[in-house]
C-alpha positions in Angstrom: -23.1 -1.5 -30.4 -20.3 -4.0 -30.7 -17.9 -1.2 -29.6 -19.7 -1.0 -26.4 -19.5 -4.5 -26.0 -16.3 -5.4 -26.2 -15.5 -2.3 -24.4 -17.5 -3.8 -21.6 -16.2 -7.8 -22.3 -12.6 -5.5 -21.4 -13.5 -3.8 -18.6 -14.9 -6.8 -17.1 -12.0 -9.1 -17.7 -9.3 -5.7 -16.5 -12.0 -6.1 -13.1 -11.7 -9.7 -12.5 -7.9 -9.1 -12.2 -7.4 -6.7 -10.1 -4.5 -6.4 -8.2 -4.6 -6.4 -4.6 -3.5 -3.1 -3.4 -3.3 -1.2 0.4 -3.5 2.5 0.5 -2.4 5.1 2.9 -3.6 8.0 3.3 -1.8 10.6 5.0 -3.2 14.1 6.1 -0.7 17.1 6.5 -0.5 20.4 8.4 -1.1 23.0 7.8 -2.3 22.2 4.8 -2.4 19.2 1.5 -2.2 15.2 1.7 -0.9 12.2 0.5 -1.1 8.5 -0.3 1.5 6.2 -0.3 0.2 2.8 -2.7 1.7 -0.8 -2.3 0.0 -3.5 -4.7 2.6 -5.7 -2.9 0.6 -6.9 0.2 1.2 -10.5 0.6 -1.3 -12.6 2.7 -4.0 -15.0 2.3 -7.9 -14.1 3.0 -10.3 -17.0 3.4 -14.0 -16.8 2.8 -15.8 -19.6 5.1 -20.0 -19.2 4.5 -20.7 -15.5 5.7 -17.2 -15.3 7.8 -13.5 -14.0 6.7 -9.9 -14.9 8.1 -6.7 -14.4 7.7 -3.9 -15.4 10.0 -1.2 -13.4 8.6 -1.1 -10.1 6.1 1.8 -7.8 5.5 3.6 -5.6 3.7 6.4 -4.5 3.1 7.6 -0.7 3.7 9.2 0.0 0.7 6.7 -1.2 -1.6 4.6 1.9 -0.4 4.8 4.8 -2.8 3.7 8.5 -2.6 5.1 9.3 -6.7 7.5 11.4 -5.2 11.1 10.2 -4.5 11.9 12.0 -1.8 8.5 11.9 0.1 8.9 7.9 0.2 12.1 8.0 1.4 11.3 10.3 4.2 8.3 8.5 5.0 10.1 4.9 4.8 12.1 6.6 7.4 9.7 7.8 9.4 8.2 4.5 9.6 11.6 3.0 10.5 11.6 0.5 7.7 15.7 -0.1 8.4 14.3 -2.1 11.3 10.9 -2.9 10.9 10.7 -3.8 7.1 7.2 -4.4 7.3 3.3 -3.5 8.4 1.7 -6.6 9.5 -1.8 -7.8 9.9 -2.4 -10.7 12.3 -5.8 -12.7 13.5 -7.9 -11.3 11.6 -11.4 -12.5 12.0 -14.3 -10.9 10.0 -18.1 -10.9 9.8 -21.1 -8.6 8.5 -18.7 -5.8 7.8 -17.2 -5.7 10.8 -13.4 -7.2 11.7 -10.9 -7.1 14.3 -7.1 -8.0 13.8 -3.6 -7.0 15.4 -1.4 -4.3 13.7 2.1 -3.8 13.8 4.3 -1.3 12.8 7.9 -0.2 13.9 7.9 -3.0 16.3 4.8 -2.8 18.1 1.4 -4.5 17.7 -2.2 -2.9 18.4 -5.5 -3.7 18.1 -7.4 -2.5 15.4 -11.2 -2.4 14.2 -12.3 -2.8 10.7 -14.9 -1.9 8.3 -15.3 -4.0 5.1 -17.8 -4.8 1.9 -17.1 -7.3 -0.1 -17.3 -7.0 -3.9 -17.3 -9.5 -6.4 -14.1 -11.9 -5.4 -12.5 -9.1 -3.4 -12.8 -7.2 0.5 -12.6 -3.8 0.2 -11.2 -3.1 3.8 -10.4 0.2 6.0 -9.6 1.6 8.9 -7.5 4.5 11.1 -5.0 4.6 13.1 -2.9 7.0 15.3 0.6 6.8 14.1 1.4 8.5 17.9 0.1 4.6 19.1 3.1 2.9 17.3 6.1 5.0 18.9 6.3 7.1 15.7 7.8 10.6 16.4 6.2 13.7 15.2 6.9 14.1 11.5 7.4 17.5 9.9 9.4 18.6 7.0 10.5 22.4 6.2 7.4 23.6 8.3 4.2 20.8 6.7 3.4 17.9 9.1 1.7 15.1 9.3 -1.4 14.8 11.0 -1.4 11.7 13.8 -4.8 10.4 12.2 -3.6 7.8 9.6 -6.5 6.1 7.1 -5.9 2.8 5.5 -8.0 1.1 2.7 -7.2 -2.3 1.0 -8.6 -4.1 -1.5 -7.8 -7.9 -1.1 -8.8 -11.2 -3.0 -10.5 -14.0 -0.8 -10.7 -17.8 -1.4 -12.8 -20.1 -0.1 -12.0 -22.2 2.9 
């Protein structure tokens, strides 16, 4: 019994110190997929009442890792990381599980609609974008292509405003 209580305390402490994270889910054609993950998003998410706001949240493109170095390099090159080294989300306004913001990738800024839920002291947000909307060329390597629709999920801690 003591072991179970200790395990619960350790897991609870680990959850309390969960890191912010951004995950990009990419589907491939004719089959397959990969996820690029960064544990280095920068910026502040604020809660005021039932609403959330953020002026600017950034992710350095080359902090997104897929687990395969060559795929990372191709991914970063495709996102034009040498010229535009960050993905930037600005003017986020959120309430009742829905949010709006502007997303800039490859120097192109587009509005995005975001869904979110609150989990403890964090917000788990998700949205989808079309890579082509950000002037990104169609990606293909050795006969494997990338689908235009990309899903993004972010886990961010928040602070009271």
